[in-house]
PyMOL Python script that loads the backbone (N, CA, C, O; Angstrom):
from pymol import cmd

cmd.read_pdbstr("""\
ATOM      1  N   MET A   1      11.971 -19.489  -1.625  1.00  0.00           N
ATOM      2  CA  MET A   1      11.501 -18.199  -2.077  1.00  0.00           C
ATOM      3  C   MET A   1      10.944 -17.446  -0.871  1.00  0.00           C
ATOM      4  O   MET A   1      10.230 -18.025  -0.052  1.00  0.00           O
ATOM      5  N   ASP A   2      11.262 -16.185  -0.763  1.00  0.00           N
ATOM      6  CA  ASP A   2      10.775 -15.309   0.299  1.00  0.00           C
ATOM      7  C   ASP A   2       9.278 -15.086   0.155  1.00  0.00           C
ATOM      8  O   ASP A   2       8.773 -14.952  -0.960  1.00  0.00           O
ATOM      9  N   GLN A   3       8.554 -15.044   1.294  1.00  0.00           N
ATOM     10  CA  GLN A   3       7.100 -14.827   1.273  1.00  0.00           C
ATOM     11  C   GLN A   3       6.745 -13.537   0.538  1.00  0.00           C
ATOM     12  O   GLN A   3       5.714 -13.478  -0.133  1.00  0.00           O
ATOM     13  N   ALA A   4       7.580 -12.503   0.652  1.00  0.00           N
ATOM     14  CA  ALA A   4       7.304 -11.222   0.005  1.00  0.00           C
ATOM     15  C   ALA A   4       7.323 -11.330  -1.512  1.00  0.00           C
ATOM     16  O   ALA A   4       6.717 -10.505  -2.197  1.00  0.00           O
ATOM     17  N   ASP A   5       8.010 -12.336  -2.048  1.00  0.00           N
ATOM     18  CA  ASP A   5       8.088 -12.510  -3.492  1.00  0.00           C
ATOM     19  C   ASP A   5       6.828 -13.147  -4.072  1.00  0.00           C
ATOM     20  O   ASP A   5       6.603 -13.079  -5.280  1.00  0.00           O
ATOM     21  N   ASN A   6       6.014 -13.760  -3.233  1.00  0.00           N
ATOM     22  CA  ASN A   6       4.808 -14.426  -3.711  1.00  0.00           C
ATOM     23  C   ASN A   6       3.769 -13.396  -4.114  1.00  0.00           C
ATOM     24  O   ASN A   6       3.467 -12.486  -3.342  1.00  0.00           O
ATOM     25  N   PRO A   7       3.220 -13.527  -5.312  1.00  0.00           N
ATOM     26  CA  PRO A   7       2.173 -12.579  -5.695  1.00  0.00           C
ATOM     27  C   PRO A   7       0.879 -12.871  -4.954  1.00  0.00           C
ATOM     28  O   PRO A   7       0.543 -14.024  -4.685  1.00  0.00           O
ATOM     29  N   VAL A   8       0.164 -11.809  -4.631  1.00  0.00           N
ATOM     30  CA  VAL A   8      -1.140 -11.941  -3.996  1.00  0.00           C
ATOM     31  C   VAL A   8      -2.182 -11.307  -4.905  1.00  0.00           C
ATOM     32  O   VAL A   8      -1.902 -10.348  -5.625  1.00  0.00           O
ATOM     33  N   SER A   9      -3.380 -11.857  -4.859  1.00  0.00           N
ATOM     34  CA  SER A   9      -4.488 -11.305  -5.634  1.00  0.00           C
ATOM     35  C   SER A   9      -5.160 -10.214  -4.812  1.00  0.00           C
ATOM     36  O   SER A   9      -5.388 -10.371  -3.613  1.00  0.00           O
ATOM     37  N   VAL A  10      -5.472  -9.108  -5.477  1.00  0.00           N
ATOM     38  CA  VAL A  10      -6.103  -7.986  -4.791  1.00  0.00           C
ATOM     39  C   VAL A  10      -7.284  -7.458  -5.595  1.00  0.00           C
ATOM     40  O   VAL A  10      -7.368  -7.626  -6.812  1.00  0.00           O
ATOM     41  N   VAL A  11      -8.195  -6.812  -4.866  1.00  0.00           N
ATOM     42  CA  VAL A  11      -9.278  -6.048  -5.469  1.00  0.00           C
ATOM     43  C   VAL A  11      -9.084  -4.616  -4.996  1.00  0.00           C
ATOM     44  O   VAL A  11      -9.025  -4.355  -3.795  1.00  0.00           O
ATOM     45  N   VAL A  12      -8.987  -3.698  -5.934  1.00  0.00           N
ATOM     46  CA  VAL A  12      -8.793  -2.285  -5.622  1.00  0.00           C
ATOM     47  C   VAL A  12     -10.084  -1.543  -5.933  1.00  0.00           C
ATOM     48  O   VAL A  12     -10.619  -1.634  -7.038  1.00  0.00           O
ATOM     49  N   SER A  13     -10.580  -0.802  -4.934  1.00  0.00           N
ATOM     50  CA  SER A  13     -11.762   0.036  -5.126  1.00  0.00           C
ATOM     51  C   SER A  13     -11.307   1.464  -5.357  1.00  0.00           C
ATOM     52  O   SER A  13     -10.484   1.996  -4.612  1.00  0.00           O
ATOM     53  N   VAL A  14     -11.852   2.079  -6.399  1.00  0.00           N
ATOM     54  CA  VAL A  14     -11.510   3.460  -6.729  1.00  0.00           C
ATOM     55  C   VAL A  14     -12.529   4.376  -6.056  1.00  0.00           C
ATOM     56  O   VAL A  14     -13.729   4.101  -6.066  1.00  0.00           O
ATOM     57  N   ALA A  15     -12.042   5.455  -5.477  1.00  0.00           N
ATOM     58  CA  ALA A  15     -12.899   6.411  -4.792  1.00  0.00           C
ATOM     59  C   ALA A  15     -13.888   7.049  -5.768  1.00  0.00           C
ATOM     60  O   ALA A  15     -13.566   7.306  -6.929  1.00  0.00           O
ATOM     61  N   ASP A  16     -15.090   7.295  -5.268  1.00  0.00           N
ATOM     62  CA  ASP A  16     -16.145   7.879  -6.108  1.00  0.00           C
ATOM     63  C   ASP A  16     -15.705   9.177  -6.766  1.00  0.00           C
ATOM     64  O   ASP A  16     -16.063   9.435  -7.915  1.00  0.00           O
ATOM     65  N   ASP A  17     -14.937   9.996  -6.061  1.00  0.00           N
ATOM     66  CA  ASP A  17     -14.526  11.280  -6.623  1.00  0.00           C
ATOM     67  C   ASP A  17     -13.401  11.154  -7.653  1.00  0.00           C
ATOM     68  O   ASP A  17     -12.942  12.161  -8.192  1.00  0.00           O
ATOM     69  N   HIS A  18     -12.955   9.925  -7.929  1.00  0.00           N
ATOM     70  CA  HIS A  18     -11.933   9.688  -8.957  1.00  0.00           C
ATOM     71  C   HIS A  18     -12.449   8.825 -10.112  1.00  0.00           C
ATOM     72  O   HIS A  18     -11.678   8.431 -10.987  1.00  0.00           O
ATOM     73  N   LEU A  19     -13.736   8.538 -10.112  1.00  0.00           N
ATOM     74  CA  LEU A  19     -14.278   7.694 -11.182  1.00  0.00           C
ATOM     75  C   LEU A  19     -14.165   8.356 -12.547  1.00  0.00           C
ATOM     76  O   LEU A  19     -14.065   7.669 -13.563  1.00  0.00           O
ATOM     77  N   ASP A  20     -14.181   9.692 -12.578  1.00  0.00           N
ATOM     78  CA  ASP A  20     -14.042  10.384 -13.861  1.00  0.00           C
ATOM     79  C   ASP A  20     -12.623  10.282 -14.414  1.00  0.00           C
ATOM     80  O   ASP A  20     -12.403  10.541 -15.597  1.00  0.00           O
ATOM     81  N   SER A  21     -11.663   9.910 -13.574  1.00  0.00           N
ATOM     82  CA  SER A  21     -10.280   9.712 -14.028  1.00  0.00           C
ATOM     83  C   SER A  21      -9.860   8.261 -13.789  1.00  0.00           C
ATOM     84  O   SER A  21      -8.707   7.984 -13.459  1.00  0.00           O
ATOM     85  N   PHE A  22     -10.803   7.349 -13.959  1.00  0.00           N
ATOM     86  CA  PHE A  22     -10.590   5.925 -13.688  1.00  0.00           C
ATOM     87  C   PHE A  22      -9.403   5.367 -14.475  1.00  0.00           C
ATOM     88  O   PHE A  22      -8.572   4.656 -13.910  1.00  0.00           O
ATOM     89  N   ALA A  23      -9.314   5.677 -15.758  1.00  0.00           N
ATOM     90  CA  ALA A  23      -8.218   5.153 -16.594  1.00  0.00           C
ATOM     91  C   ALA A  23      -6.860   5.605 -16.063  1.00  0.00           C
ATOM     92  O   ALA A  23      -5.891   4.847 -16.106  1.00  0.00           O
ATOM     93  N   GLU A  24      -6.788   6.828 -15.568  1.00  0.00           N
ATOM     94  CA  GLU A  24      -5.528   7.334 -15.007  1.00  0.00           C
ATOM     95  C   GLU A  24      -5.170   6.585 -13.720  1.00  0.00           C
ATOM     96  O   GLU A  24      -4.001   6.282 -13.482  1.00  0.00           O
ATOM     97  N   VAL A  25      -6.166   6.291 -12.897  1.00  0.00           N
ATOM     98  CA  VAL A  25      -5.918   5.527 -11.671  1.00  0.00           C
ATOM     99  C   VAL A  25      -5.389   4.138 -12.027  1.00  0.00           C
ATOM    100  O   VAL A  25      -4.451   3.656 -11.392  1.00  0.00           O
ATOM    101  N   VAL A  26      -5.973   3.494 -13.028  1.00  0.00           N
ATOM    102  CA  VAL A  26      -5.509   2.175 -13.464  1.00  0.00           C
ATOM    103  C   VAL A  26      -4.056   2.253 -13.943  1.00  0.00           C
ATOM    104  O   VAL A  26      -3.250   1.380 -13.621  1.00  0.00           O
ATOM    105  N   THR A  27      -3.727   3.272 -14.692  1.00  0.00           N
ATOM    106  CA  THR A  27      -2.343   3.459 -15.152  1.00  0.00           C
ATOM    107  C   THR A  27      -1.402   3.601 -13.965  1.00  0.00           C
ATOM    108  O   THR A  27      -0.320   3.013 -13.955  1.00  0.00           O
ATOM    109  N   ASP A  28      -1.807   4.381 -12.962  1.00  0.00           N
ATOM    110  CA  ASP A  28      -0.973   4.570 -11.771  1.00  0.00           C
ATOM    111  C   ASP A  28      -0.842   3.282 -10.964  1.00  0.00           C
ATOM    112  O   ASP A  28       0.208   3.027 -10.374  1.00  0.00           O
ATOM    113  N   LEU A  29      -1.897   2.467 -10.933  1.00  0.00           N
ATOM    114  CA  LEU A  29      -1.825   1.173 -10.249  1.00  0.00           C
ATOM    115  C   LEU A  29      -0.804   0.272 -10.938  1.00  0.00           C
ATOM    116  O   LEU A  29      -0.033  -0.423 -10.276  1.00  0.00           O
ATOM    117  N   ARG A  30      -0.804   0.288 -12.263  1.00  0.00           N
ATOM    118  CA  ARG A  30       0.189  -0.504 -13.005  1.00  0.00           C
ATOM    119  C   ARG A  30       1.604  -0.022 -12.692  1.00  0.00           C
ATOM    120  O   ARG A  30       2.514  -0.830 -12.513  1.00  0.00           O
ATOM    121  N   ARG A  31       1.781   1.276 -12.628  1.00  0.00           N
ATOM    122  CA  ARG A  31       3.108   1.833 -12.299  1.00  0.00           C
ATOM    123  C   ARG A  31       3.554   1.426 -10.895  1.00  0.00           C
ATOM    124  O   ARG A  31       4.749   1.291 -10.631  1.00  0.00           O
ATOM    125  N   ALA A  32       2.586   1.231  -9.996  1.00  0.00           N
ATOM    126  CA  ALA A  32       2.895   0.829  -8.624  1.00  0.00           C
ATOM    127  C   ALA A  32       3.188  -0.667  -8.523  1.00  0.00           C
ATOM    128  O   ALA A  32       3.554  -1.154  -7.454  1.00  0.00           O
ATOM    129  N   GLY A  33       3.028  -1.402  -9.633  1.00  0.00           N
ATOM    130  CA  GLY A  33       3.390  -2.813  -9.654  1.00  0.00           C
ATOM    131  C   GLY A  33       2.234  -3.787  -9.814  1.00  0.00           C
ATOM    132  O   GLY A  33       2.447  -5.000  -9.813  1.00  0.00           O
ATOM    133  N   LEU A  34       1.011  -3.276  -9.952  1.00  0.00           N
ATOM    134  CA  LEU A  34      -0.140  -4.174 -10.106  1.00  0.00           C
ATOM    135  C   LEU A  34      -0.182  -4.758 -11.513  1.00  0.00           C
ATOM    136  O   LEU A  34      -0.120  -4.026 -12.501  1.00  0.00           O
ATOM    137  N   ARG A  35      -0.288  -6.079 -11.592  1.00  0.00           N
ATOM    138  CA  ARG A  35      -0.556  -6.741 -12.868  1.00  0.00           C
ATOM    139  C   ARG A  35      -2.074  -6.873 -12.965  1.00  0.00           C
ATOM    140  O   ARG A  35      -2.684  -7.704 -12.292  1.00  0.00           O
ATOM    141  N   VAL A  36      -2.658  -6.055 -13.796  1.00  0.00           N
ATOM    142  CA  VAL A  36      -4.113  -5.940 -13.875  1.00  0.00           C
ATOM    143  C   VAL A  36      -4.704  -7.144 -14.591  1.00  0.00           C
ATOM    144  O   VAL A  36      -4.273  -7.510 -15.684  1.00  0.00           O
ATOM    145  N   ASP A  37      -5.709  -7.759 -13.948  1.00  0.00           N
ATOM    146  CA  ASP A  37      -6.448  -8.864 -14.553  1.00  0.00           C
ATOM    147  C   ASP A  37      -7.750  -8.358 -15.172  1.00  0.00           C
ATOM    148  O   ASP A  37      -8.046  -8.645 -16.332  1.00  0.00           O
ATOM    149  N   ASP A  38      -8.521  -7.609 -14.394  1.00  0.00           N
ATOM    150  CA  ASP A  38      -9.807  -7.100 -14.865  1.00  0.00           C
ATOM    151  C   ASP A  38      -9.983  -5.651 -14.450  1.00  0.00           C
ATOM    152  O   ASP A  38      -9.603  -5.253 -13.348  1.00  0.00           O
ATOM    153  N   VAL A  39     -10.561  -4.874 -15.345  1.00  0.00           N
ATOM    154  CA  VAL A  39     -10.916  -3.490 -15.070  1.00  0.00           C
ATOM    155  C   VAL A  39     -12.434  -3.414 -15.116  1.00  0.00           C
ATOM    156  O   VAL A  39     -13.045  -3.608 -16.167  1.00  0.00           O
ATOM    157  N   LEU A  40     -13.031  -3.131 -13.976  1.00  0.00           N
ATOM    158  CA  LEU A  40     -14.487  -3.093 -13.849  1.00  0.00           C
ATOM    159  C   LEU A  40     -14.914  -1.647 -13.613  1.00  0.00           C
ATOM    160  O   LEU A  40     -15.303  -1.270 -12.508  1.00  0.00           O
ATOM    161  N   ALA A  41     -14.834  -0.853 -14.666  1.00  0.00           N
ATOM    162  CA  ALA A  41     -15.077   0.587 -14.551  1.00  0.00           C
ATOM    163  C   ALA A  41     -16.481   0.901 -14.064  1.00  0.00           C
ATOM    164  O   ALA A  41     -16.671   1.867 -13.324  1.00  0.00           O
ATOM    165  N   THR A  42     -17.461   0.116 -14.458  1.00  0.00           N
ATOM    166  CA  THR A  42     -18.840   0.419 -14.074  1.00  0.00           C
ATOM    167  C   THR A  42     -19.069   0.323 -12.574  1.00  0.00           C
ATOM    168  O   THR A  42     -19.974   0.970 -12.049  1.00  0.00           O
ATOM    169  N   VAL A  43     -18.266  -0.472 -11.876  1.00  0.00           N
ATOM    170  CA  VAL A  43     -18.392  -0.583 -10.421  1.00  0.00           C
ATOM    171  C   VAL A  43     -17.185   0.020  -9.697  1.00  0.00           C
ATOM    172  O   VAL A  43     -17.102  -0.040  -8.470  1.00  0.00           O
ATOM    173  N   GLY A  44     -16.258   0.595 -10.450  1.00  0.00           N
ATOM    174  CA  GLY A  44     -15.108   1.268  -9.848  1.00  0.00           C
ATOM    175  C   GLY A  44     -14.113   0.346  -9.184  1.00  0.00           C
ATOM    176  O   GLY A  44     -13.556   0.673  -8.136  1.00  0.00           O
ATOM    177  N   MET A  45     -13.883  -0.824  -9.797  1.00  0.00           N
ATOM    178  CA  MET A  45     -12.960  -1.788  -9.202  1.00  0.00           C
ATOM    179  C   MET A  45     -11.958  -2.299 -10.232  1.00  0.00           C
ATOM    180  O   MET A  45     -12.218  -2.323 -11.435  1.00  0.00           O
ATOM    181  N   VAL A  46     -10.804  -2.705  -9.711  1.00  0.00           N
ATOM    182  CA  VAL A  46      -9.738  -3.287 -10.524  1.00  0.00           C
ATOM    183  C   VAL A  46      -9.247  -4.520  -9.777  1.00  0.00           C
ATOM    184  O   VAL A  46      -9.035  -4.470  -8.566  1.00  0.00           O
ATOM    185  N   THR A  47      -9.067  -5.623 -10.492  1.00  0.00           N
ATOM    186  CA  THR A  47      -8.498  -6.818  -9.874  1.00  0.00           C
ATOM    187  C   THR A  47      -7.155  -7.105 -10.519  1.00  0.00           C
ATOM    188  O   THR A  47      -6.913  -6.760 -11.676  1.00  0.00           O
ATOM    189  N   GLY A  48      -6.285  -7.746  -9.743  1.00  0.00           N
ATOM    190  CA  GLY A  48      -4.979  -8.095 -10.275  1.00  0.00           C
ATOM    191  C   GLY A  48      -4.115  -8.751  -9.228  1.00  0.00           C
ATOM    192  O   GLY A  48      -4.587  -9.127  -8.155  1.00  0.00           O
ATOM    193  N   THR A  49      -2.838  -8.884  -9.551  1.00  0.00           N
ATOM    194  CA  THR A  49      -1.868  -9.473  -8.631  1.00  0.00           C
ATOM    195  C   THR A  49      -0.690  -8.529  -8.479  1.00  0.00           C
ATOM    196  O   THR A  49      -0.362  -7.744  -9.368  1.00  0.00           O
ATOM    197  N   ILE A  50      -0.063  -8.641  -7.302  1.00  0.00           N
ATOM    198  CA  ILE A  50       1.094  -7.805  -6.995  1.00  0.00           C
ATOM    199  C   ILE A  50       1.953  -8.562  -5.983  1.00  0.00           C
ATOM    200  O   ILE A  50       1.442  -9.400  -5.241  1.00  0.00           O
ATOM    201  N   ALA A  51       3.235  -8.275  -5.951  1.00  0.00           N
ATOM    202  CA  ALA A  51       4.122  -8.888  -4.956  1.00  0.00           C
ATOM    203  C   ALA A  51       3.615  -8.528  -3.563  1.00  0.00           C
ATOM    204  O   ALA A  51       3.201  -7.395  -3.317  1.00  0.00           O
ATOM    205  N   ALA A  52       3.651  -9.493  -2.662  1.00  0.00           N
ATOM    206  CA  ALA A  52       3.115  -9.297  -1.310  1.00  0.00           C
ATOM    207  C   ALA A  52       3.724  -8.089  -0.609  1.00  0.00           C
ATOM    208  O   ALA A  52       3.036  -7.395   0.139  1.00  0.00           O
ATOM    209  N   ASP A  53       4.996  -7.836  -0.842  1.00  0.00           N
ATOM    210  CA  ASP A  53       5.640  -6.705  -0.170  1.00  0.00           C
ATOM    211  C   ASP A  53       5.360  -5.367  -0.842  1.00  0.00           C
ATOM    212  O   ASP A  53       5.858  -4.340  -0.381  1.00  0.00           O
ATOM    213  N   SER A  54       4.578  -5.349  -1.920  1.00  0.00           N
ATOM    214  CA  SER A  54       4.250  -4.103  -2.619  1.00  0.00           C
ATOM    215  C   SER A  54       2.785  -3.693  -2.480  1.00  0.00           C
ATOM    216  O   SER A  54       2.372  -2.675  -3.037  1.00  0.00           O
ATOM    217  N   VAL A  55       2.002  -4.471  -1.747  1.00  0.00           N
ATOM    218  CA  VAL A  55       0.566  -4.173  -1.617  1.00  0.00           C
ATOM    219  C   VAL A  55       0.345  -2.782  -1.050  1.00  0.00           C
ATOM    220  O   VAL A  55      -0.547  -2.067  -1.507  1.00  0.00           O
ATOM    221  N   GLU A  56       1.139  -2.383  -0.062  1.00  0.00           N
ATOM    222  CA  GLU A  56       0.962  -1.064   0.555  1.00  0.00           C
ATOM    223  C   GLU A  56       1.160   0.076  -0.435  1.00  0.00           C
ATOM    224  O   GLU A  56       0.590   1.151  -0.251  1.00  0.00           O
ATOM    225  N   ALA A  57       1.952  -0.135  -1.477  1.00  0.00           N
ATOM    226  CA  ALA A  57       2.168   0.909  -2.477  1.00  0.00           C
ATOM    227  C   ALA A  57       0.876   1.262  -3.202  1.00  0.00           C
ATOM    228  O   ALA A  57       0.717   2.386  -3.679  1.00  0.00           O
ATOM    229  N   LEU A  58      -0.047   0.309  -3.285  1.00  0.00           N
ATOM    230  CA  LEU A  58      -1.316   0.586  -3.963  1.00  0.00           C
ATOM    231  C   LEU A  58      -2.164   1.575  -3.176  1.00  0.00           C
ATOM    232  O   LEU A  58      -2.892   2.373  -3.766  1.00  0.00           O
ATOM    233  N   ASP A  59      -2.079   1.531  -1.851  1.00  0.00           N
ATOM    234  CA  ASP A  59      -2.820   2.480  -1.015  1.00  0.00           C
ATOM    235  C   ASP A  59      -2.384   3.917  -1.254  1.00  0.00           C
ATOM    236  O   ASP A  59      -3.164   4.847  -1.053  1.00  0.00           O
ATOM    237  N   ALA A  60      -1.151   4.098  -1.679  1.00  0.00           N
ATOM    238  CA  ALA A  60      -0.612   5.442  -1.895  1.00  0.00           C
ATOM    239  C   ALA A  60      -1.016   6.040  -3.238  1.00  0.00           C
ATOM    240  O   ALA A  60      -0.781   7.224  -3.480  1.00  0.00           O
ATOM    241  N   VAL A  61      -1.617   5.240  -4.110  1.00  0.00           N
ATOM    242  CA  VAL A  61      -2.026   5.734  -5.433  1.00  0.00           C
ATOM    243  C   VAL A  61      -3.227   6.671  -5.260  1.00  0.00           C
ATOM    244  O   VAL A  61      -4.228   6.287  -4.655  1.00  0.00           O
ATOM    245  N   PRO A  62      -3.133   7.890  -5.782  1.00  0.00           N
ATOM    246  CA  PRO A  62      -4.258   8.824  -5.683  1.00  0.00           C
ATOM    247  C   PRO A  62      -5.521   8.230  -6.318  1.00  0.00           C
ATOM    248  O   PRO A  62      -5.486   7.717  -7.437  1.00  0.00           O
ATOM    249  N   GLY A  63      -6.617   8.308  -5.594  1.00  0.00           N
ATOM    250  CA  GLY A  63      -7.881   7.798  -6.095  1.00  0.00           C
ATOM    251  C   GLY A  63      -8.238   6.417  -5.583  1.00  0.00           C
ATOM    252  O   GLY A  63      -9.344   5.938  -5.831  1.00  0.00           O
ATOM    253  N   VAL A  64      -7.324   5.764  -4.873  1.00  0.00           N
ATOM    254  CA  VAL A  64      -7.607   4.439  -4.327  1.00  0.00           C
ATOM    255  C   VAL A  64      -8.352   4.595  -3.007  1.00  0.00           C
ATOM    256  O   VAL A  64      -7.876   5.258  -2.085  1.00  0.00           O
ATOM    257  N   ALA A  65      -9.524   3.977  -2.930  1.00  0.00           N
ATOM    258  CA  ALA A  65     -10.319   4.019  -1.708  1.00  0.00           C
ATOM    259  C   ALA A  65      -9.964   2.863  -0.783  1.00  0.00           C
ATOM    260  O   ALA A  65      -9.897   3.030   0.435  1.00  0.00           O
ATOM    261  N   GLU A  66      -9.737   1.686  -1.369  1.00  0.00           N
ATOM    262  CA  GLU A  66      -9.472   0.500  -0.554  1.00  0.00           C
ATOM    263  C   GLU A  66      -8.760  -0.558  -1.381  1.00  0.00           C
ATOM    264  O   GLU A  66      -9.008  -0.702  -2.577  1.00  0.00           O
ATOM    265  N   VAL A  67      -7.867  -1.298  -0.722  1.00  0.00           N
ATOM    266  CA  VAL A  67      -7.192  -2.441  -1.328  1.00  0.00           C
ATOM    267  C   VAL A  67      -7.502  -3.644  -0.453  1.00  0.00           C
ATOM    268  O   VAL A  67      -7.228  -3.640   0.748  1.00  0.00           O
ATOM    269  N   GLU A  68      -8.072  -4.668  -1.062  1.00  0.00           N
ATOM    270  CA  GLU A  68      -8.438  -5.866  -0.315  1.00  0.00           C
ATOM    271  C   GLU A  68      -7.746  -7.075  -0.938  1.00  0.00           C
ATOM    272  O   GLU A  68      -7.845  -7.314  -2.141  1.00  0.00           O
ATOM    273  N   CYS A  69      -7.044  -7.831  -0.095  1.00  0.00           N
ATOM    274  CA  CYS A  69      -6.399  -9.055  -0.566  1.00  0.00           C
ATOM    275  C   CYS A  69      -7.442 -10.152  -0.669  1.00  0.00           C
ATOM    276  O   CYS A  69      -8.280 -10.312   0.218  1.00  0.00           O
ATOM    277  N   GLN A  70      -7.384 -10.908  -1.758  1.00  0.00           N
ATOM    278  CA  GLN A  70      -8.287 -12.033  -1.939  1.00  0.00           C
ATOM    279  C   GLN A  70      -7.612 -13.270  -1.383  1.00  0.00           C
ATOM    280  O   GLN A  70      -6.419 -13.489  -1.591  1.00  0.00           O
ATOM    281  N   HIS A  71      -8.374 -14.062  -0.683  1.00  0.00           N
ATOM    282  CA  HIS A  71      -7.838 -15.288  -0.108  1.00  0.00           C
ATOM    283  C   HIS A  71      -8.490 -16.476  -0.797  1.00  0.00           C
ATOM    284  O   HIS A  71      -9.714 -16.561  -0.897  1.00  0.00           O
ATOM    285  N   ALA A  72      -7.663 -17.376  -1.263  1.00  0.00           N
ATOM    286  CA  ALA A  72      -8.171 -18.586  -1.916  1.00  0.00           C
ATOM    287  C   ALA A  72      -8.386 -19.659  -0.861  1.00  0.00           C
ATOM    288  O   ALA A  72      -7.530 -19.883  -0.004  1.00  0.00           O
ATOM    289  N   HIS A  73      -9.511 -20.307  -0.930  1.00  0.00           N
ATOM    290  CA  HIS A  73      -9.809 -21.413  -0.035  1.00  0.00           C
ATOM    291  C   HIS A  73      -9.886 -22.674  -0.870  1.00  0.00           C
ATOM    292  O   HIS A  73     -10.598 -22.739  -1.872  1.00  0.00           O
ATOM    293  N   ARG A  74      -9.150 -23.656  -0.443  1.00  0.00           N
ATOM    294  CA  ARG A  74      -9.134 -24.922  -1.188  1.00  0.00           C
ATOM    295  C   ARG A  74      -9.659 -26.033  -0.289  1.00  0.00           C
ATOM    296  O   ARG A  74      -9.251 -26.172   0.864  1.00  0.00           O
ATOM    297  N   LEU A  75     -10.550 -26.800  -0.833  1.00  0.00           N
ATOM    298  CA  LEU A  75     -11.075 -27.954  -0.125  1.00  0.00           C
ATOM    299  C   LEU A  75     -10.299 -29.188  -0.536  1.00  0.00           C
ATOM    300  O   LEU A  75      -9.828 -29.278  -1.670  1.00  0.00           O
ATOM    301  N   PRO A  76     -10.160 -30.138   0.371  1.00  0.00           N
ATOM    302  CA  PRO A  76      -9.488 -31.371  -0.016  1.00  0.00           C
ATOM    303  C   PRO A  76     -10.330 -32.118  -1.043  1.00  0.00           C
ATOM    304  O   PRO A  76     -11.549 -31.951  -1.076  1.00  0.00           O
ATOM    305  N   PRO A  77      -9.706 -32.934  -1.876  1.00  0.00           N
ATOM    306  CA  PRO A  77     -10.452 -33.689  -2.861  1.00  0.00           C
ATOM    307  C   PRO A  77     -11.464 -34.631  -2.176  1.00  0.00           C
ATOM    308  O   PRO A  77     -11.242 -35.049  -1.040  1.00  0.00           O
ATOM    309  N   PRO A  78     -12.541 -34.955  -2.843  1.00  0.00           N
ATOM    310  CA  PRO A  78     -13.581 -35.792  -2.252  1.00  0.00           C
ATOM    311  C   PRO A  78     -13.084 -37.138  -1.735  1.00  0.00           C
ATOM    312  O   PRO A  78     -13.635 -37.685  -0.779  1.00  0.00           O
ATOM    313  N   GLU A  79     -12.059 -37.658  -2.359  1.00  0.00           N
ATOM    314  CA  GLU A  79     -11.569 -38.981  -1.943  1.00  0.00           C
ATOM    315  C   GLU A  79     -10.595 -38.908  -0.763  1.00  0.00           C
ATOM    316  O   GLU A  79     -10.130 -39.948  -0.298  1.00  0.00           O
ATOM    317  N   SER A  80     -10.275 -37.716  -0.269  1.00  0.00           N
ATOM    318  CA  SER A  80      -9.328 -37.607   0.843  1.00  0.00           C
ATOM    319  C   SER A  80      -9.988 -38.022   2.165  1.00  0.00           C
ATOM    320  O   SER A  80     -11.213 -38.065   2.283  1.00  0.00           O
ATOM    321  N   ASP A  81      -9.148 -38.321   3.141  1.00  0.00           N
ATOM    322  CA  ASP A  81      -9.625 -38.752   4.459  1.00  0.00           C
ATOM    323  C   ASP A  81     -10.111 -37.587   5.322  1.00  0.00           C
ATOM    324  O   ASP A  81     -10.659 -37.813   6.400  1.00  0.00           O
ATOM    325  N   VAL A  82      -9.925 -36.370   4.878  1.00  0.00           N
ATOM    326  CA  VAL A  82     -10.241 -35.192   5.676  1.00  0.00           C
ATOM    327  C   VAL A  82     -11.661 -34.697   5.404  1.00  0.00           C
ATOM    328  O   VAL A  82     -11.886 -33.488   5.449  1.00  0.00           O
ATOM    329  N   GLN A  83     -12.586 -35.531   5.136  1.00  0.00           N
ATOM    330  CA  GLN A  83     -13.958 -35.109   4.846  1.00  0.00           C
ATOM    331  C   GLN A  83     -14.834 -35.165   6.031  1.00  0.00           C
ATOM    332  O   GLN A  83     -16.017 -34.839   5.941  1.00  0.00           O
TER     333      GLN A  83
END
""", "prot")
cmd.dss("prot")
cmd.show_as("cartoon", "prot")
cmd.util.cbc("prot")
cmd.orient("prot")
């Protein structure tokens, strides 16, 4: 599978001047390919997943202030030799 096909988790911050049209921004994010997990209207954030090669499309959505990729960190199991 191509790396671009792997979904990545993102947090999208909505610009303060677009909070009054928050629902419309969320709709536009979905149209851009975001699979929305959580809508946090009170803090102006949306979390979800999107194909790695489509992350830049979220920046083009009107009202988006920032798109941040979430990185998962995994620790080895306690019984592993890498402790």
